[in-house]
C-alpha positions as a Markdown table, in Angstrom:
| # | Residue | x | y | z |
|---|---|---|---|---|
| 1 | Met | -36.1 | -3.8 | -49.0 |
| 2 | Lys | -32.4 | -4.0 | -48.8 |
| 3 | Lys | -30.7 | -1.1 | -47.1 |
| 4 | Phe | -27.0 | -0.4 | -47.4 |
| 5 | Ala | -25.1 | 1.1 | -44.4 |
| 6 | Ser | -22.0 | 1.8 | -46.5 |
| 7 | Gln | -21.5 | 5.2 | -48.2 |
| 8 | Ser | -19.7 | 3.3 | -51.0 |
| 9 | Ile | -22.1 | 1.5 | -53.3 |
| 10 | Gly | -20.8 | -0.5 | -56.4 |
| 11 | Ile | -22.6 | -1.5 | -59.5 |
| 12 | Ala | -21.3 | -4.5 | -61.5 |
| 13 | Gln | -23.0 | -5.4 | -64.8 |
| 14 | Gly | -22.6 | -7.8 | -67.6 |
| 15 | Asn | -24.3 | -9.3 | -70.7 |
| 16 | Asp | -23.6 | -13.0 | -71.2 |
| 17 | Val | -24.6 | -15.6 | -74.0 |
| 18 | Leu | -25.7 | -18.7 | -72.0 |
| 19 | Phe | -26.0 | -21.0 | -75.1 |
| 20 | Glu | -26.5 | -21.1 | -78.9 |
| 21 | Asp | -28.0 | -24.7 | -79.3 |
| 22 | Phe | -29.5 | -24.3 | -82.8 |
| 23 | Glu | -26.1 | -24.7 | -84.5 |
| 24 | Asp | -25.2 | -28.1 | -83.0 |
| 25 | Gly | -28.5 | -29.6 | -82.2 |
| 26 | Gly | -28.2 | -29.0 | -78.4 |
| 27 | Glu | -30.7 | -29.9 | -75.9 |
| 28 | Met | -32.4 | -26.5 | -75.5 |
| 29 | Trp | -33.3 | -26.6 | -79.2 |
| 30 | Thr | -34.1 | -30.4 | -79.6 |
| 31 | Gly | -35.0 | -31.6 | -76.1 |
| 32 | Met | -38.3 | -31.8 | -74.3 |
| 33 | Gly | -39.2 | -31.5 | -70.6 |
| 34 | His | -37.2 | -29.6 | -67.9 |
| 35 | Arg | -34.0 | -28.2 | -69.2 |
| 36 | Glu | -31.5 | -25.9 | -67.4 |
| 37 | Arg | -28.4 | -23.9 | -68.1 |
| 38 | Val | -26.2 | -22.4 | -65.5 |
| 39 | Lys | -23.3 | -20.0 | -65.9 |
| 40 | Gly | -20.9 | -19.0 | -63.1 |
| 41 | Ile | -20.3 | -15.2 | -62.9 |
| 42 | Thr | -17.4 | -13.7 | -60.9 |
| 43 | Phe | -17.4 | -10.0 | -60.2 |
| 44 | Ala | -14.3 | -8.0 | -61.3 |
| 45 | Glu | -14.1 | -6.7 | -57.9 |
| 46 | Pro | -15.8 | -8.3 | -54.8 |
| 47 | Phe | -18.7 | -6.7 | -53.0 |
| 48 | Lys | -18.3 | -6.0 | -49.3 |
| 49 | Glu | -21.6 | -7.8 | -48.6 |
| 50 | Val | -24.0 | -9.9 | -50.7 |
| 51 | Pro | -25.3 | -7.5 | -53.4 |
| 52 | Ala | -28.8 | -7.4 | -55.0 |
| 53 | Val | -28.7 | -9.0 | -58.4 |
| 54 | His | -31.1 | -8.3 | -61.2 |
| 55 | Cys | -31.3 | -10.5 | -64.4 |
| 56 | Ser | -33.2 | -10.1 | -67.6 |
| 57 | Leu | -33.4 | -11.6 | -71.1 |
| 58 | Thr | -31.7 | -9.4 | -73.8 |
| 59 | Leu | -31.7 | -11.9 | -76.6 |
| 60 | Trp | -34.2 | -14.8 | -76.9 |
| 61 | Asp | -34.4 | -16.8 | -80.1 |
| 62 | Val | -37.3 | -19.3 | -79.9 |
| 63 | Asp | -39.3 | -21.5 | -82.2 |
| 64 | Ser | -42.7 | -19.9 | -83.0 |
| 65 | Ala | -44.3 | -23.2 | -83.4 |
| 66 | Thr | -44.2 | -24.3 | -79.7 |
| 67 | Asn | -45.0 | -22.7 | -76.4 |
| 68 | Val | -42.6 | -20.1 | -75.0 |
| 69 | Arg | -41.6 | -20.8 | -71.5 |
| 70 | Ala | -38.7 | -19.3 | -69.5 |
| 71 | Asp | -37.3 | -18.8 | -66.0 |
| 72 | Val | -34.3 | -16.5 | -65.4 |
| 73 | Glu | -32.7 | -16.0 | -62.0 |
| 74 | Ala | -29.6 | -15.5 | -60.1 |
| 75 | Ile | -28.7 | -18.1 | -57.4 |
| 76 | Asn | -25.9 | -18.7 | -54.9 |
| 77 | Val | -25.2 | -14.9 | -54.7 |
| 78 | Thr | -22.1 | -14.0 | -52.7 |
| 79 | Gly | -19.9 | -11.0 | -52.6 |
| 80 | Asn | -17.7 | -12.6 | -55.3 |
| 81 | Gly | -20.2 | -13.6 | -57.8 |
| 82 | Phe | -23.3 | -15.8 | -58.5 |
| 83 | Asp | -24.8 | -18.5 | -60.8 |
| 84 | Leu | -26.9 | -17.2 | -63.6 |
| 85 | Val | -29.7 | -19.7 | -64.5 |
| 86 | Phe | -32.1 | -20.1 | -67.5 |
| 87 | Arg | -34.7 | -22.8 | -67.4 |
| 88 | Thr | -37.4 | -24.0 | -69.8 |
| 89 | Trp | -39.8 | -27.0 | -69.9 |
| 90 | Gly | -42.3 | -28.7 | -71.9 |
| 91 | Asp | -42.1 | -28.5 | -75.7 |
| 92 | Thr | -40.4 | -25.0 | -75.9 |
| 93 | Lys | -37.5 | -24.9 | -78.4 |
| 94 | Val | -34.9 | -22.2 | -77.6 |
| 95 | Ala | -32.2 | -21.6 | -80.0 |
| 96 | Arg | -30.1 | -19.2 | -78.0 |
| 97 | Val | -30.3 | -17.0 | -75.0 |
| 98 | Arg | -28.3 | -13.8 | -73.8 |
| 99 | Ile | -29.0 | -12.5 | -70.3 |
| 100 | Ser | -28.0 | -9.1 | -68.9 |
| 101 | Trp | -27.4 | -8.7 | -65.2 |
| 102 | Met | -26.6 | -6.0 | -62.7 |
| 103 | Ala | -25.5 | -6.3 | -59.1 |
| 104 | Ile | -25.8 | -3.4 | -56.6 |
| 105 | Gly | -24.2 | -3.5 | -53.1 |
| 106 | Pro | -21.8 | -2.0 | -50.7 |
| 107 | Val | -18.0 | -2.0 | -51.6 |
| 108 | Thr | -14.8 | -1.4 | -49.8 |
| 109 | Asn | -13.5 | 2.2 | -50.0 |
| 110 | Glu | -9.7 | 3.2 | -49.3 |
| 111 | Asp | -11.1 | 5.4 | -46.5 |
| 112 | Asp | -12.7 | 2.5 | -44.7 |
| 113 | Trp | -10.9 | 1.3 | -41.5 |
| 114 | Glu | -11.5 | -0.7 | -38.4 |
| 115 | Leu | -10.3 | -0.1 | -34.8 |
| 116 | Tyr | -9.9 | -3.7 | -34.0 |
């Protein structure tokens, strides 16, 4: 469990299209084996500490003739942002993906101050 000592908690959220490979024959649509896309996300305002980040698929357009495989995660999380990752493998054909994310963590407050 992540506990926040700060009284000021911030929530940042977004909804990002990672790719649309069906239009131009990209590797997610035409490739085989392990494939990965990474998109850097920068928060509009930085968090005071590393936030908790949750990711979920909100659009997933896949070929119904192949197995459906996906892995979505946030990596390299800092107070300033993170990398949003989508992975697939095998014969899965993915036309496009949109991922929503939410970061929750302590933020600075104008009433915060330090003695030294």
